[in-house]
C-alpha positions as CSV (number, residue, x, y, z in Angstrom):
1,M,11.8,-37.3,37.7
2,V,10.5,-34.1,36.1
3,S,7.8,-32.4,38.1
4,R,4.9,-31.6,36.7
5,S,4.7,-28.3,36.3
6,T,8.1,-28.4,34.5
7,S,6.6,-30.8,31.9
8,G,3.8,-28.4,31.5
9,L,6.0,-25.4,30.9
10,T,8.2,-28.0,28.3
11,S,4.5,-28.9,26.6
12,A,3.6,-24.9,26.4
13,K,6.7,-23.7,25.1
14,S,6.4,-27.1,22.5
15,A,3.1,-25.8,21.5
16,D,4.2,-22.2,21.1
17,G,7.1,-23.2,18.7
18,R,4.2,-25.1,16.3
19,R,2.4,-22.1,16.8
20,Q,4.8,-20.1,15.4
21,R,5.9,-22.5,12.2
22,T,2.7,-22.4,11.2
23,Q,2.3,-18.7,11.4
24,I,5.6,-19.0,9.2
25,T,4.9,-21.1,7.2
26,R,1.5,-19.9,6.1
27,S,2.8,-16.5,6.0
28,N,5.7,-17.6,3.5
29,I,2.8,-19.0,1.1
30,V,0.7,-16.1,0.9
31,T,4.0,-14.2,0.2
32,A,4.9,-16.2,-2.5
33,C,1.7,-16.2,-3.9
34,I,1.9,-12.4,-4.0
35,A,5.7,-12.1,-5.3
36,L,4.3,-14.4,-8.2
37,Q,1.4,-12.2,-9.0
38,N,3.6,-9.3,-9.2
39,E,6.1,-10.9,-11.6
40,G,2.8,-11.6,-14.1
41,F,1.0,-14.6,-12.7
42,A,-2.4,-13.2,-12.0
43,R,-3.3,-17.2,-11.2
44,P,0.1,-18.8,-10.2
45,S,-0.9,-22.4,-9.5
46,A,0.1,-24.7,-6.8
47,Q,2.6,-26.2,-7.9
48,Q,4.2,-22.6,-8.5
49,I,3.4,-21.1,-5.2
50,A,4.5,-24.1,-3.1
51,D,7.7,-24.1,-4.9
52,R,9.0,-20.1,-4.8
53,A,6.9,-21.0,-1.1
54,G,9.9,-23.4,-0.9
55,V,7.0,-25.9,0.8
56,S,5.5,-29.2,-0.4
57,I,2.2,-29.7,-2.1
58,R,0.8,-31.2,0.9
59,T,2.0,-28.6,3.5
60,L,0.3,-26.0,0.9
61,F,-2.8,-28.1,1.6
62,L,-2.3,-28.5,4.5
63,H,-2.7,-24.8,5.9
64,F,-4.8,-24.0,2.8
65,P,-7.5,-27.1,2.1
66,E,-9.8,-24.9,-0.4
67,K,-8.5,-22.7,-3.0
68,G,-11.2,-19.6,-1.3
69,Q,-8.6,-19.8,1.7
70,L,-5.6,-18.9,0.2
71,T,-7.2,-16.5,-1.5
72,Q,-8.8,-14.9,0.9
73,A,-5.6,-14.7,3.1
74,V,-4.1,-13.1,-0.3
75,L,-6.5,-10.2,-0.2
76,D,-6.3,-10.3,3.8
77,E,-2.5,-9.2,3.2
78,L,-3.5,-6.8,0.7
79,M,-5.9,-4.7,2.6
80,P,-3.8,-3.5,5.8
81,P,-5.1,-0.1,7.6
82,E,-2.7,1.4,4.7
83,S,-0.7,4.1,6.8
84,I,-1.3,7.6,6.0
85,E,0.9,10.2,5.4
86,P,0.3,12.3,8.7
87,A,-1.4,15.8,8.9
88,P,1.7,18.7,8.5
89,A,2.3,20.8,11.8
90,K,1.3,24.0,12.4
91,S,3.6,25.1,11.7
92,V,4.1,23.7,8.3
93,L,0.7,25.0,7.4
94,Q,2.3,28.7,8.2
95,G,5.6,28.0,5.9
96,A,6.0,28.7,2.0
97,V,4.1,26.5,-0.5
98,D,7.4,25.3,-1.3
99,V,8.4,24.1,1.7
100,R,5.0,21.7,2.1
101,V,5.5,20.7,-1.5
102,A,9.0,19.2,-0.6
103,Q,8.0,17.7,2.8
104,F,5.2,16.0,1.6
105,I,7.0,14.9,-1.8
106,D,9.7,13.4,0.3
107,M,6.6,11.6,2.8
108,R,5.0,10.2,-0.1
109,A,7.8,9.1,-2.2
110,Q,8.3,6.7,0.9
111,A,4.9,5.5,1.2
112,L,4.4,4.6,-2.2
113,E,7.4,2.7,-2.4
114,R,6.3,0.8,0.0
115,M,3.2,0.2,-1.0
116,T,4.3,-1.3,-4.5
117,P,4.8,-4.6,-3.6
118,H,1.0,-5.1,-2.4
119,R,-0.5,-3.0,-5.1
120,R,1.0,-4.3,-7.9
121,A,-0.6,-8.0,-6.5
122,S,-3.6,-6.5,-5.8
123,N,-4.4,-4.5,-9.6
124,A,-4.2,-8.2,-10.4
125,M,-7.1,-9.5,-8.6
126,I,-8.6,-5.6,-8.1
127,E,-11.7,-6.3,-11.2
128,T,-12.8,-9.7,-9.4
129,S,-12.9,-8.4,-6.3
130,P,-14.9,-6.4,-4.8
131,L,-13.5,-6.1,-0.9
132,L,-10.2,-5.0,-2.7
133,Q,-12.2,-2.5,-5.1
134,K,-14.2,-1.0,-1.4
135,H,-10.7,-0.8,0.2
136,R,-9.1,0.9,-2.7
137,L,-12.3,3.3,-2.3
138,R,-11.6,4.0,1.1
139,V,-8.2,4.4,1.0
140,R,-8.0,6.9,-1.2
141,K,-10.8,8.8,0.4
142,A,-8.7,8.8,3.4
143,F,-5.7,10.3,1.1
144,R,-7.9,13.2,0.0
145,D,-8.8,14.4,3.3
146,V,-5.3,14.1,4.0
147,V,-4.1,15.8,0.8
148,G,-6.9,18.9,1.9
149,Q,-5.1,19.0,5.2
150,W,-1.3,19.6,3.7
151,F,-2.8,21.9,1.0
152,A,-5.5,23.6,2.6
153,T,-4.2,27.2,2.3
154,E,-4.4,27.1,-1.2
155,L,-7.7,25.0,-1.6
156,E,-9.4,27.3,0.4
157,Q,-9.3,30.0,-1.7
158,V,-10.9,28.4,-4.7
159,S,-15.0,28.0,-4.6
160,A,-16.2,25.0,-3.3
161,E,-17.5,23.3,-6.1
162,A,-13.9,24.3,-7.5
163,R,-12.5,23.1,-4.3
164,Q,-13.4,19.6,-4.4
165,K,-12.1,19.3,-8.2
166,W,-9.3,20.6,-7.4
167,L,-8.9,17.7,-4.8
168,V,-9.7,15.0,-6.8
169,A,-7.1,16.0,-9.2
170,L,-4.4,16.8,-6.7
171,A,-4.6,13.3,-5.1
172,T,-5.3,11.4,-8.2
173,L,-1.8,13.1,-9.8
174,L,-0.2,11.8,-6.1
175,D,-1.4,8.3,-6.6
176,W,0.4,5.0,-7.5
177,E,-0.6,5.2,-10.9
178,M,1.5,8.2,-11.7
179,W,4.3,7.3,-9.1
180,Q,4.5,3.7,-11.1
181,S,4.4,5.6,-14.3
182,L,7.5,8.2,-13.5
183,R,9.6,5.4,-12.2
184,T,9.2,2.5,-15.1
185,Y,9.5,2.9,-18.4
186,P,11.7,4.3,-18.5
187,N,13.4,3.4,-15.5
188,R,13.9,6.4,-13.1
189,S,15.2,6.4,-9.8
190,I,13.2,7.4,-6.7
191,P,15.3,11.3,-6.9
192,E,14.4,11.1,-10.2
193,A,10.3,10.5,-9.8
194,K,10.6,12.7,-7.2
195,D,11.7,15.6,-9.1
196,C,9.2,14.7,-11.9
197,L,6.3,14.5,-9.4
198,T,7.3,17.9,-7.6
199,L,7.0,19.7,-10.4
200,L,3.7,18.5,-11.5
201,L,2.4,19.2,-8.0
202,K,4.0,22.9,-8.3
203,A,2.0,23.3,-11.4
204,A,-1.5,21.6,-10.8
205,L,-1.4,24.7,-7.8
206,R,0.0,27.4,-10.2
207,Q,-3.0,26.4,-11.7
208,M,-5.3,26.3,-9.3
209,E,-3.9,30.0,-8.3
210,A,-4.7,31.0,-11.3
211,E,-8.2,30.4,-12.0
212,R,-8.7,32.1,-8.5
213,S,-7.5,34.9,-10.0
């Protein structure tokens, strides 16, 4: 005879298993939609999404009975609190600019590679999504603040008006769109793209220095 406590434990485990399977299926559907958008299908059909996720149309609509629900789930996935490169340690700030450039480019390249699938998908939706537009503005503002910390020594040598201009210019130079341009058409390896980005960043910093001379 199965005790009530054992029966209850079995039921709880069964419920946990169902919830986990539900979460996995929902995640697979959202991931499939994003993957199709990355491949150029800005508005993939329900059948395309179901096929990519490995589920039936019935299962897809069971999890997302309304089209807007899947769109919102995709938006939620594309708008996580993005990891921003940390501010440099004091020892790095006191070092030569070439050292800071090298360390920053290493970290930035890794972050840009990680965000590529989501950025491609969000770019396909951003023109019609105020939520994505606001999120992009918040992320760019946070990134400008980080750039300002890494290159505070150089930025503090120019006027307040010029400082803001250069901060926007540097952050734009180091944004995903520039990285994507360097990585594709023609295709370049990550080290090649990093070398190009390093040259561009150093050239910008030299021009900033020349303007304050």
